[in-house]
Backbone as XML, in Angstrom:
<?xml version="1.0"?>
<chain id="A" units="angstrom">
  <residue number="1" name="MET">
    <atom name="N" x="317.010" y="213.076" z="153.899"/>
    <atom name="CA" x="318.090" y="213.157" z="153.095"/>
    <atom name="C" x="317.942" y="211.714" z="152.635"/>
  </residue>
  <residue number="2" name="ARG">
    <atom name="N" x="317.819" y="210.420" z="153.652"/>
    <atom name="CA" x="318.032" y="209.112" z="153.193"/>
    <atom name="C" x="316.822" y="209.061" z="151.874"/>
  </residue>
  <residue number="3" name="LEU">
    <atom name="N" x="315.896" y="209.649" z="152.444"/>
    <atom name="CA" x="314.586" y="209.691" z="151.499"/>
    <atom name="C" x="314.724" y="209.911" z="150.332"/>
  </residue>
  <residue number="4" name="ALA">
    <atom name="N" x="315.527" y="211.098" z="149.762"/>
    <atom name="CA" x="316.253" y="211.472" z="148.673"/>
    <atom name="C" x="316.948" y="210.540" z="147.845"/>
  </residue>
  <residue number="5" name="LEU">
    <atom name="N" x="318.150" y="209.904" z="148.903"/>
    <atom name="CA" x="318.732" y="209.126" z="148.081"/>
    <atom name="C" x="318.298" y="207.760" z="148.026"/>
  </residue>
  <residue number="6" name="ALA">
    <atom name="N" x="317.516" y="207.265" z="148.681"/>
    <atom name="CA" x="316.621" y="205.939" z="148.025"/>
    <atom name="C" x="315.443" y="206.245" z="146.955"/>
  </residue>
  <residue number="7" name="SER">
    <atom name="N" x="315.011" y="207.089" z="147.123"/>
    <atom name="CA" x="314.118" y="207.628" z="145.702"/>
    <atom name="C" x="314.990" y="207.757" z="144.429"/>
  </residue>
  <residue number="8" name="SER">
    <atom name="N" x="316.388" y="208.601" z="144.416"/>
    <atom name="CA" x="317.021" y="208.521" z="143.792"/>
    <atom name="C" x="317.854" y="207.262" z="142.968"/>
  </residue>
  <residue number="9" name="LEU">
    <atom name="N" x="317.783" y="206.695" z="143.851"/>
    <atom name="CA" x="318.517" y="205.395" z="143.436"/>
    <atom name="C" x="317.316" y="204.347" z="143.142"/>
  </residue>
  <residue number="10" name="ALA">
    <atom name="N" x="316.447" y="204.362" z="143.458"/>
    <atom name="CA" x="315.067" y="203.485" z="142.584"/>
    <atom name="C" x="315.062" y="204.063" z="141.188"/>
  </residue>
  <residue number="11" name="LEU">
    <atom name="N" x="314.883" y="205.343" z="141.062"/>
    <atom name="CA" x="314.677" y="205.904" z="139.834"/>
    <atom name="C" x="315.865" y="205.290" z="139.110"/>
  </residue>
  <residue number="12" name="ALA">
    <atom name="N" x="316.972" y="205.533" z="139.263"/>
    <atom name="CA" x="318.425" y="204.906" z="138.456"/>
    <atom name="C" x="317.946" y="203.544" z="137.966"/>
  </residue>
  <residue number="13" name="LEU">
    <atom name="N" x="317.556" y="202.774" z="139.140"/>
    <atom name="CA" x="317.447" y="201.216" z="138.564"/>
    <atom name="C" x="316.025" y="201.032" z="138.179"/>
  </residue>
  <residue number="14" name="ILE">
    <atom name="N" x="314.792" y="201.670" z="138.067"/>
    <atom name="CA" x="314.184" y="201.245" z="136.944"/>
    <atom name="C" x="314.454" y="201.381" z="135.069"/>
  </residue>
  <residue number="15" name="GLY">
    <atom name="N" x="314.006" y="200.493" z="134.686"/>
    <atom name="CA" x="314.546" y="200.400" z="133.406"/>
    <atom name="C" x="313.901" y="201.528" z="132.887"/>
  </residue>
  <residue number="16" name="VAL">
    <atom name="N" x="314.832" y="202.585" z="132.226"/>
    <atom name="CA" x="314.110" y="203.490" z="131.314"/>
    <atom name="C" x="313.830" y="203.461" z="130.277"/>
  </residue>
  <residue number="17" name="SER">
    <atom name="N" x="314.212" y="202.214" z="129.650"/>
    <atom name="CA" x="313.942" y="201.758" z="128.138"/>
    <atom name="C" x="312.674" y="201.370" z="127.938"/>
  </residue>
  <residue number="18" name="ALA">
    <atom name="N" x="312.168" y="200.883" z="129.290"/>
    <atom name="CA" x="310.543" y="200.730" z="129.077"/>
    <atom name="C" x="309.462" y="201.757" z="128.686"/>
  </residue>
  <residue number="19" name="TRP">
    <atom name="N" x="310.481" y="203.073" z="128.859"/>
    <atom name="CA" x="309.356" y="204.174" z="128.461"/>
    <atom name="C" x="309.630" y="204.311" z="126.781"/>
  </residue>
  <residue number="20" name="ALA">
    <atom name="N" x="310.681" y="203.935" z="126.602"/>
    <atom name="CA" x="311.400" y="204.270" z="124.988"/>
    <atom name="C" x="309.906" y="203.850" z="123.948"/>
  </residue>
  <residue number="21" name="GLU">
    <atom name="N" x="309.892" y="204.615" z="123.023"/>
    <atom name="CA" x="309.115" y="204.032" z="122.302"/>
    <atom name="C" x="309.329" y="203.114" z="121.234"/>
  </residue>
  <residue number="22" name="GLY">
    <atom name="N" x="310.221" y="202.445" z="120.912"/>
    <atom name="CA" x="310.678" y="201.344" z="120.199"/>
    <atom name="C" x="311.833" y="202.078" z="119.225"/>
  </residue>
  <residue number="23" name="PRO">
    <atom name="N" x="312.198" y="201.236" z="118.268"/>
    <atom name="CA" x="313.307" y="201.461" z="117.354"/>
    <atom name="C" x="312.800" y="202.392" z="116.337"/>
  </residue>
  <residue number="24" name="ILE">
    <atom name="N" x="313.246" y="203.467" z="115.505"/>
    <atom name="CA" x="313.144" y="204.029" z="114.598"/>
    <atom name="C" x="313.925" y="203.627" z="113.427"/>
  </residue>
  <residue number="25" name="ALA">
    <atom name="N" x="313.065" y="203.640" z="111.876"/>
    <atom name="CA" x="314.032" y="203.356" z="110.997"/>
    <atom name="C" x="314.183" y="204.209" z="110.406"/>
  </residue>
  <residue number="26" name="THR">
    <atom name="N" x="315.413" y="204.065" z="109.819"/>
    <atom name="CA" x="316.364" y="205.364" z="109.599"/>
    <atom name="C" x="316.739" y="205.155" z="107.912"/>
  </residue>
  <residue number="27" name="ALA">
    <atom name="N" x="316.465" y="203.711" z="107.396"/>
    <atom name="CA" x="316.625" y="203.454" z="106.018"/>
    <atom name="C" x="315.483" y="202.481" z="105.745"/>
  </residue>
  <residue number="28" name="PRO">
    <atom name="N" x="315.232" y="202.383" z="104.557"/>
    <atom name="CA" x="314.049" y="201.414" z="103.997"/>
    <atom name="C" x="314.846" y="200.242" z="104.190"/>
  </residue>
  <residue number="29" name="SER">
    <atom name="N" x="313.748" y="199.013" z="104.357"/>
    <atom name="CA" x="314.282" y="197.776" z="104.471"/>
    <atom name="C" x="314.453" y="197.101" z="102.941"/>
  </residue>
  <residue number="30" name="GLY">
    <atom name="N" x="315.238" y="196.194" z="102.866"/>
    <atom name="CA" x="315.796" y="195.267" z="101.894"/>
    <atom name="C" x="317.015" y="195.349" z="101.613"/>
  </residue>
  <residue number="31" name="ALA">
    <atom name="N" x="317.281" y="194.880" z="100.279"/>
    <atom name="CA" x="318.598" y="195.098" z="99.541"/>
    <atom name="C" x="318.977" y="196.530" z="99.639"/>
  </residue>
  <residue number="32" name="PRO">
    <atom name="N" x="320.118" y="196.760" z="99.533"/>
    <atom name="CA" x="320.834" y="198.033" z="99.175"/>
    <atom name="C" x="320.890" y="198.633" z="97.707"/>
  </residue>
  <residue number="33" name="PRO">
    <atom name="N" x="320.474" y="199.581" z="97.465"/>
    <atom name="CA" x="320.447" y="200.196" z="96.048"/>
    <atom name="C" x="322.017" y="199.877" z="95.463"/>
  </residue>
  <residue number="34" name="SER">
    <atom name="N" x="321.938" y="199.469" z="94.103"/>
    <atom name="CA" x="322.877" y="199.325" z="93.369"/>
    <atom name="C" x="323.795" y="200.254" z="92.707"/>
  </residue>
  <residue number="35" name="SER">
    <atom name="N" x="325.175" y="200.056" z="92.992"/>
    <atom name="CA" x="325.733" y="201.036" z="92.908"/>
    <atom name="C" x="326.568" y="200.703" z="91.138"/>
  </residue>
  <residue number="36" name="THR">
    <atom name="N" x="327.601" y="201.664" z="90.789"/>
    <atom name="CA" x="327.741" y="201.585" z="89.328"/>
    <atom name="C" x="329.300" y="201.241" z="89.693"/>
  </residue>
  <residue number="37" name="VAL">
    <atom name="N" x="329.964" y="200.406" z="88.768"/>
    <atom name="CA" x="331.588" y="200.134" z="88.999"/>
    <atom name="C" x="332.472" y="201.626" z="88.977"/>
  </residue>
  <residue number="38" name="PRO">
    <atom name="N" x="333.287" y="201.889" z="89.423"/>
    <atom name="CA" x="334.393" y="203.077" z="89.439"/>
    <atom name="C" x="335.271" y="202.613" z="88.241"/>
  </residue>
  <residue number="39" name="PRO">
    <atom name="N" x="335.621" y="203.831" z="87.486"/>
    <atom name="CA" x="336.369" y="203.506" z="86.477"/>
    <atom name="C" x="337.818" y="203.053" z="86.931"/>
  </residue>
  <residue number="40" name="PRO">
    <atom name="N" x="338.476" y="202.082" z="85.857"/>
    <atom name="CA" x="340.017" y="201.374" z="86.239"/>
    <atom name="C" x="340.923" y="202.550" z="86.766"/>
  </residue>
  <residue number="41" name="LEU">
    <atom name="N" x="342.093" y="201.790" z="87.123"/>
    <atom name="CA" x="343.010" y="202.852" z="87.605"/>
    <atom name="C" x="344.263" y="202.353" z="86.976"/>
  </residue>
  <residue number="42" name="GLY">
    <atom name="N" x="345.370" y="203.110" z="86.997"/>
    <atom name="CA" x="346.479" y="202.695" z="86.293"/>
    <atom name="C" x="346.575" y="202.394" z="84.740"/>
  </residue>
  <residue number="43" name="ASP">
    <atom name="N" x="347.186" y="201.340" z="84.495"/>
    <atom name="CA" x="347.297" y="200.702" z="82.998"/>
    <atom name="C" x="346.219" y="200.618" z="82.332"/>
  </residue>
  <residue number="44" name="GLU">
    <atom name="N" x="345.141" y="200.057" z="83.126"/>
    <atom name="CA" x="343.779" y="199.545" z="82.571"/>
    <atom name="C" x="342.942" y="200.706" z="82.209"/>
  </residue>
  <residue number="45" name="ALA">
    <atom name="N" x="343.622" y="201.679" z="82.705"/>
    <atom name="CA" x="342.251" y="203.273" z="82.117"/>
    <atom name="C" x="342.762" y="203.323" z="80.449"/>
  </residue>
  <residue number="46" name="THR">
    <atom name="N" x="344.182" y="203.211" z="80.269"/>
    <atom name="CA" x="344.518" y="202.839" z="78.724"/>
    <atom name="C" x="343.982" y="202.340" z="77.846"/>
  </residue>
  <residue number="47" name="THR">
    <atom name="N" x="343.439" y="201.110" z="78.515"/>
    <atom name="CA" x="342.802" y="200.106" z="77.413"/>
    <atom name="C" x="341.089" y="200.460" z="77.898"/>
  </residue>
  <residue number="48" name="ALA">
    <atom name="N" x="340.598" y="201.389" z="78.421"/>
    <atom name="CA" x="339.171" y="201.380" z="79.017"/>
    <atom name="C" x="338.381" y="201.551" z="77.413"/>
  </residue>
  <residue number="49" name="GLY">
    <atom name="N" x="339.074" y="203.023" z="76.710"/>
    <atom name="CA" x="338.425" y="203.311" z="75.740"/>
    <atom name="C" x="337.670" y="204.833" z="76.261"/>
  </residue>
  <residue number="50" name="VAL">
    <atom name="N" x="338.514" y="205.139" z="77.248"/>
    <atom name="CA" x="337.520" y="206.123" z="77.904"/>
    <atom name="C" x="338.049" y="207.728" z="77.187"/>
  </residue>
  <residue number="51" name="ASP">
    <atom name="N" x="337.401" y="208.815" z="76.907"/>
    <atom name="CA" x="337.640" y="209.514" z="76.235"/>
    <atom name="C" x="338.379" y="210.732" z="76.887"/>
  </residue>
  <residue number="52" name="ALA">
    <atom name="N" x="338.500" y="210.776" z="78.314"/>
    <atom name="CA" x="339.297" y="211.714" z="78.885"/>
    <atom name="C" x="340.822" y="211.201" z="78.756"/>
  </residue>
  <residue number="53" name="PRO">
    <atom name="N" x="341.581" y="212.466" z="78.988"/>
    <atom name="CA" x="343.181" y="211.797" z="79.164"/>
    <atom name="C" x="343.234" y="210.938" z="79.971"/>
  </residue>
  <residue number="54" name="GLN">
    <atom name="N" x="344.251" y="210.241" z="79.411"/>
    <atom name="CA" x="344.667" y="209.119" z="80.091"/>
    <atom name="C" x="345.737" y="209.477" z="80.852"/>
  </residue>
  <residue number="55" name="LEU">
    <atom name="N" x="345.457" y="209.130" z="82.487"/>
    <atom name="CA" x="346.445" y="209.521" z="83.661"/>
    <atom name="C" x="347.220" y="208.169" z="83.973"/>
  </residue>
  <residue number="56" name="VAL">
    <atom name="N" x="348.158" y="208.521" z="83.989"/>
    <atom name="CA" x="349.262" y="206.944" z="84.963"/>
    <atom name="C" x="349.984" y="207.693" z="85.889"/>
  </residue>
  <residue number="57" name="PRO">
    <atom name="N" x="349.999" y="206.876" z="86.413"/>
    <atom name="CA" x="351.074" y="207.116" z="88.151"/>
    <atom name="C" x="352.570" y="207.065" z="87.255"/>
  </residue>
  <residue number="58" name="GLY">
    <atom name="N" x="352.938" y="208.642" z="88.063"/>
    <atom name="CA" x="354.716" y="208.766" z="87.794"/>
    <atom name="C" x="354.929" y="209.053" z="88.876"/>
  </residue>
  <residue number="59" name="PRO">
    <atom name="N" x="356.438" y="209.576" z="89.028"/>
    <atom name="CA" x="356.868" y="209.844" z="90.494"/>
    <atom name="C" x="356.936" y="211.242" z="91.069"/>
  </residue>
  <residue number="60" name="CYS">
    <atom name="N" x="356.161" y="211.802" z="90.166"/>
    <atom name="CA" x="355.731" y="213.317" z="90.619"/>
    <atom name="C" x="354.138" y="213.587" z="90.625"/>
  </residue>
  <residue number="61" name="GLY">
    <atom name="N" x="353.445" y="212.729" z="90.676"/>
    <atom name="CA" x="352.146" y="212.418" z="90.479"/>
    <atom name="C" x="351.486" y="211.864" z="89.272"/>
  </residue>
  <residue number="62" name="PRO">
    <atom name="N" x="350.264" y="211.938" z="89.092"/>
    <atom name="CA" x="349.546" y="211.689" z="87.998"/>
    <atom name="C" x="350.282" y="212.412" z="86.863"/>
  </residue>
  <residue number="63" name="ARG">
    <atom name="N" x="350.327" y="211.423" z="85.246"/>
    <atom name="CA" x="350.796" y="211.983" z="84.276"/>
    <atom name="C" x="349.834" y="211.547" z="83.077"/>
  </residue>
  <residue number="64" name="VAL">
    <atom name="N" x="349.858" y="212.659" z="82.666"/>
    <atom name="CA" x="349.017" y="212.566" z="81.257"/>
    <atom name="C" x="349.548" y="211.782" z="79.790"/>
  </residue>
  <residue number="65" name="ARG">
    <atom name="N" x="348.914" y="211.119" z="79.517"/>
    <atom name="CA" x="349.609" y="209.992" z="78.346"/>
    <atom name="C" x="349.207" y="210.870" z="77.188"/>
  </residue>
  <residue number="66" name="THR">
    <atom name="N" x="349.475" y="211.339" z="76.288"/>
    <atom name="CA" x="349.783" y="212.055" z="75.086"/>
    <atom name="C" x="348.837" y="210.805" z="74.239"/>
  </residue>
  <residue number="67" name="ALA">
    <atom name="N" x="348.494" y="211.194" z="72.914"/>
    <atom name="CA" x="347.849" y="210.029" z="71.953"/>
    <atom name="C" x="348.871" y="209.464" z="71.181"/>
  </residue>
  <residue number="68" name="ASP">
    <atom name="N" x="349.921" y="209.900" z="71.513"/>
    <atom name="CA" x="351.065" y="209.061" z="70.937"/>
    <atom name="C" x="351.753" y="207.850" z="71.407"/>
  </residue>
  <residue number="69" name="GLY">
    <atom name="N" x="351.274" y="208.042" z="72.702"/>
    <atom name="CA" x="351.722" y="206.867" z="73.918"/>
    <atom name="C" x="352.552" y="207.788" z="74.721"/>
  </residue>
  <residue number="70" name="LYS">
    <atom name="N" x="353.069" y="208.462" z="74.460"/>
    <atom name="CA" x="354.578" y="208.978" z="75.840"/>
    <atom name="C" x="353.620" y="209.526" z="76.799"/>
  </residue>
  <residue number="71" name="THR">
    <atom name="N" x="354.639" y="209.806" z="77.551"/>
    <atom name="CA" x="353.958" y="210.651" z="79.014"/>
    <atom name="C" x="354.355" y="212.188" z="78.797"/>
  </residue>
  <residue number="72" name="ASP">
    <atom name="N" x="353.531" y="212.869" z="79.920"/>
    <atom name="CA" x="353.893" y="214.087" z="80.185"/>
    <atom name="C" x="355.515" y="214.093" z="80.780"/>
  </residue>
  <residue number="73" name="GLN">
    <atom name="N" x="356.337" y="214.973" z="80.223"/>
    <atom name="CA" x="357.744" y="215.417" z="80.669"/>
    <atom name="C" x="358.017" y="216.642" z="81.057"/>
  </residue>
  <residue number="74" name="LYS">
    <atom name="N" x="356.737" y="217.625" z="81.281"/>
    <atom name="CA" x="356.953" y="219.049" z="81.764"/>
    <atom name="C" x="357.463" y="219.012" z="83.356"/>
  </residue>
  <residue number="75" name="ALA">
    <atom name="N" x="358.083" y="219.979" z="84.075"/>
    <atom name="CA" x="358.061" y="220.267" z="85.533"/>
    <atom name="C" x="357.047" y="220.889" z="85.897"/>
  </residue>
  <residue number="76" name="HIS">
    <atom name="N" x="356.520" y="220.308" z="87.024"/>
    <atom name="CA" x="355.350" y="220.957" z="87.846"/>
    <atom name="C" x="355.626" y="221.514" z="88.936"/>
  </residue>
  <residue number="77" name="GLY">
    <atom name="N" x="355.388" y="222.165" z="89.751"/>
    <atom name="CA" x="355.474" y="223.079" z="90.763"/>
    <atom name="C" x="354.509" y="223.632" z="91.862"/>
  </residue>
  <residue number="78" name="GLU">
    <atom name="N" x="354.574" y="224.126" z="92.763"/>
    <atom name="CA" x="353.352" y="225.556" z="93.224"/>
    <atom name="C" x="354.255" y="226.556" z="94.208"/>
  </residue>
  <residue number="79" name="VAL">
    <atom name="N" x="353.528" y="227.282" z="94.433"/>
    <atom name="CA" x="354.099" y="228.486" z="95.483"/>
    <atom name="C" x="353.307" y="228.458" z="96.401"/>
  </residue>
  <residue number="80" name="ASP">
    <atom name="N" x="353.843" y="228.710" z="97.401"/>
    <atom name="CA" x="353.124" y="228.825" z="98.984"/>
    <atom name="C" x="353.408" y="230.199" z="99.312"/>
  </residue>
  <residue number="81" name="VAL">
    <atom name="N" x="352.311" y="231.272" z="100.111"/>
    <atom name="CA" x="352.742" y="232.566" z="100.543"/>
    <atom name="C" x="351.783" y="232.490" z="101.714"/>
  </residue>
  <residue number="82" name="GLY">
    <atom name="N" x="352.584" y="232.915" z="102.780"/>
    <atom name="CA" x="351.565" y="233.451" z="104.146"/>
    <atom name="C" x="352.220" y="234.590" z="104.330"/>
  </residue>
  <residue number="83" name="VAL">
    <atom name="N" x="351.403" y="235.602" z="105.127"/>
    <atom name="CA" x="351.364" y="236.584" z="105.530"/>
    <atom name="C" x="350.752" y="236.819" z="106.627"/>
  </residue>
  <residue number="84" name="GLY">
    <atom name="N" x="351.068" y="237.764" z="107.483"/>
    <atom name="CA" x="350.316" y="237.675" z="109.098"/>
    <atom name="C" x="350.928" y="239.469" z="109.860"/>
  </residue>
  <residue number="85" name="THR">
    <atom name="N" x="349.908" y="239.182" z="110.778"/>
    <atom name="CA" x="349.720" y="240.587" z="111.283"/>
    <atom name="C" x="350.278" y="240.681" z="112.556"/>
  </residue>
  <residue number="86" name="GLY">
    <atom name="N" x="351.215" y="241.834" z="112.521"/>
    <atom name="CA" x="352.376" y="241.580" z="114.013"/>
    <atom name="C" x="353.178" y="240.868" z="113.645"/>
  </residue>
  <residue number="87" name="GLY">
    <atom name="N" x="353.845" y="240.653" z="112.531"/>
    <atom name="CA" x="355.124" y="240.105" z="112.174"/>
    <atom name="C" x="355.143" y="238.343" z="111.788"/>
  </residue>
  <residue number="88" name="TYR">
    <atom name="N" x="354.350" y="238.162" z="110.713"/>
    <atom name="CA" x="354.880" y="236.550" z="110.228"/>
    <atom name="C" x="354.978" y="236.503" z="108.700"/>
  </residue>
  <residue number="89" name="ARG">
    <atom name="N" x="355.606" y="235.967" z="108.166"/>
    <atom name="CA" x="356.442" y="235.897" z="106.785"/>
    <atom name="C" x="356.272" y="234.851" z="106.672"/>
  </residue>
  <residue number="90" name="HIS">
    <atom name="N" x="355.950" y="234.135" z="105.411"/>
    <atom name="CA" x="356.521" y="232.816" z="104.492"/>
    <atom name="C" x="356.254" y="232.493" z="103.117"/>
  </residue>
  <residue number="91" name="ALA">
    <atom name="N" x="357.282" y="231.966" z="102.691"/>
    <atom name="CA" x="357.409" y="231.983" z="101.088"/>
    <atom name="C" x="357.889" y="230.391" z="100.702"/>
  </residue>
  <residue number="92" name="ARG">
    <atom name="N" x="357.177" y="230.049" z="99.736"/>
    <atom name="CA" x="357.846" y="228.725" z="99.663"/>
    <atom name="C" x="357.609" y="228.025" z="98.144"/>
  </residue>
  <residue number="93" name="LEU">
    <atom name="N" x="358.589" y="227.642" z="97.572"/>
    <atom name="CA" x="358.539" y="227.267" z="95.867"/>
    <atom name="C" x="359.054" y="225.924" z="95.995"/>
  </residue>
  <residue number="94" name="SER">
    <atom name="N" x="358.397" y="225.027" z="95.135"/>
    <atom name="CA" x="358.785" y="224.037" z="95.080"/>
    <atom name="C" x="358.527" y="223.519" z="93.304"/>
  </residue>
  <residue number="95" name="ALA">
    <atom name="N" x="359.018" y="222.094" z="93.067"/>
    <atom name="CA" x="359.344" y="222.097" z="91.649"/>
    <atom name="C" x="359.536" y="220.641" z="91.354"/>
  </residue>
  <residue number="96" name="CYS">
    <atom name="N" x="358.960" y="219.978" z="90.622"/>
    <atom name="CA" x="359.240" y="218.123" z="90.306"/>
    <atom name="C" x="358.991" y="218.285" z="88.632"/>
  </residue>
  <residue number="97" name="LYS">
    <atom name="N" x="360.678" y="217.461" z="88.325"/>
    <atom name="CA" x="360.575" y="217.532" z="86.820"/>
    <atom name="C" x="360.867" y="215.643" z="86.753"/>
  </residue>
  <residue number="98" name="PRO">
    <atom name="N" x="360.080" y="215.047" z="86.324"/>
    <atom name="CA" x="360.069" y="213.584" z="85.994"/>
    <atom name="C" x="361.598" y="213.637" z="84.671"/>
  </residue>
  <residue number="99" name="ILE">
    <atom name="N" x="362.268" y="212.108" z="85.040"/>
    <atom name="CA" x="363.343" y="211.926" z="84.116"/>
    <atom name="C" x="362.853" y="210.430" z="84.123"/>
  </residue>
  <residue number="100" name="GLY">
    <atom name="N" x="363.133" y="210.074" z="82.847"/>
    <atom name="CA" x="362.353" y="209.171" z="82.452"/>
    <atom name="C" x="361.296" y="208.652" z="82.945"/>
  </residue>
  <residue number="101" name="ASP">
    <atom name="N" x="361.052" y="207.099" z="83.139"/>
    <atom name="CA" x="359.533" y="206.945" z="83.818"/>
    <atom name="C" x="359.516" y="206.453" z="84.866"/>
  </residue>
  <residue number="102" name="ASN">
    <atom name="N" x="360.590" y="206.235" z="85.803"/>
    <atom name="CA" x="360.319" y="206.193" z="87.092"/>
    <atom name="C" x="361.849" y="207.188" z="88.082"/>
  </residue>
  <residue number="103" name="ALA">
    <atom name="N" x="361.993" y="208.137" z="87.739"/>
    <atom name="CA" x="362.662" y="208.965" z="88.365"/>
    <atom name="C" x="362.221" y="210.240" z="88.045"/>
  </residue>
  <residue number="104" name="ALA">
    <atom name="N" x="362.563" y="210.649" z="88.899"/>
    <atom name="CA" x="362.237" y="212.494" z="89.147"/>
    <atom name="C" x="363.354" y="213.244" z="90.194"/>
  </residue>
  <residue number="105" name="VAL">
    <atom name="N" x="363.509" y="214.725" z="89.662"/>
    <atom name="CA" x="364.255" y="215.620" z="90.310"/>
    <atom name="C" x="363.136" y="216.588" z="90.989"/>
  </residue>
  <residue number="106" name="ALA">
    <atom name="N" x="363.379" y="216.596" z="92.409"/>
    <atom name="CA" x="362.552" y="217.313" z="93.102"/>
    <atom name="C" x="363.108" y="218.543" z="94.067"/>
  </residue>
  <residue number="107" name="VAL">
    <atom name="N" x="363.105" y="219.933" z="93.768"/>
    <atom name="CA" x="363.428" y="221.023" z="94.518"/>
    <atom name="C" x="362.462" y="221.933" z="95.067"/>
  </residue>
  <residue number="108" name="SER">
    <atom name="N" x="362.852" y="222.089" z="96.448"/>
    <atom name="CA" x="362.393" y="222.972" z="97.582"/>
    <atom name="C" x="362.917" y="223.690" z="98.025"/>
  </residue>
  <residue number="109" name="ILE">
    <atom name="N" x="362.178" y="225.342" z="98.129"/>
    <atom name="CA" x="363.008" y="226.251" z="98.550"/>
    <atom name="C" x="361.681" y="227.013" z="99.163"/>
  </residue>
  <residue number="110" name="GLY">
    <atom name="N" x="362.020" y="227.347" z="100.571"/>
    <atom name="CA" x="361.477" y="228.089" z="101.550"/>
    <atom name="C" x="362.125" y="229.298" z="102.408"/>
  </residue>
  <residue number="111" name="THR">
    <atom name="N" x="361.326" y="229.997" z="103.054"/>
    <atom name="CA" x="361.908" y="231.082" z="104.010"/>
    <atom name="C" x="360.847" y="231.406" z="105.091"/>
  </residue>
  <residue number="112" name="THR">
    <atom name="N" x="360.796" y="231.222" z="106.032"/>
    <atom name="CA" x="359.632" y="231.761" z="107.479"/>
    <atom name="C" x="360.362" y="232.863" z="107.849"/>
  </residue>
  <residue number="113" name="GLN">
    <atom name="N" x="359.998" y="233.970" z="108.511"/>
    <atom name="CA" x="360.257" y="234.947" z="109.443"/>
    <atom name="C" x="359.279" y="235.630" z="110.530"/>
  </residue>
  <residue number="114" name="ALA">
    <atom name="N" x="359.397" y="235.466" z="111.863"/>
    <atom name="CA" x="358.459" y="235.946" z="112.685"/>
    <atom name="C" x="359.206" y="237.018" z="113.558"/>
  </residue>
  <residue number="115" name="ASP">
    <atom name="N" x="358.383" y="237.970" z="113.445"/>
    <atom name="CA" x="359.218" y="239.388" z="114.337"/>
    <atom name="C" x="357.801" y="239.855" z="115.160"/>
  </residue>
  <residue number="116" name="TYR">
    <atom name="N" x="357.750" y="239.097" z="116.398"/>
    <atom name="CA" x="356.818" y="239.314" z="117.364"/>
    <atom name="C" x="357.239" y="240.610" z="118.383"/>
  </residue>
  <residue number="117" name="SER">
    <atom name="N" x="358.825" y="241.282" z="117.974"/>
    <atom name="CA" x="359.288" y="242.203" z="119.215"/>
    <atom name="C" x="358.064" y="243.299" z="119.003"/>
  </residue>
  <residue number="118" name="ARG">
    <atom name="N" x="357.072" y="243.794" z="118.298"/>
    <atom name="CA" x="356.439" y="245.206" z="117.968"/>
    <atom name="C" x="355.196" y="244.883" z="119.050"/>
  </residue>
  <residue number="119" name="ARG">
    <atom name="N" x="354.940" y="243.727" z="119.808"/>
    <atom name="CA" x="354.111" y="243.892" z="120.694"/>
    <atom name="C" x="353.921" y="244.544" z="121.702"/>
  </residue>
  <residue number="120" name="ARG">
    <atom name="N" x="352.410" y="244.872" z="122.108"/>
    <atom name="CA" x="352.016" y="245.820" z="122.874"/>
    <atom name="C" x="351.946" y="245.803" z="123.864"/>
  </residue>
</chain>
């Protein structure tokens, strides 16, 4: 028993790293590859001359700026539905309507039901 304990301790104290093969290169050496500059955000995107729709931050999320310089004032929303086996239902509606440039009205209505009384 003492011999097994002593040999286990001796093996644990021996530097296992001496048996390793050395470091493994995972990336090429030298300078990192060059990257492109990302497109500007916010008001800078309107002056960058980008052909894509101009997006500006708004109270209900990003808004599209039209050709005449006005922003989108339409209401946007979402519908969320959940169904379950053995008694779960879920429904939610939400809408957000911008008012002016810095305000919005947001409405959200939801319901959840769970009927687990039919368990076997």
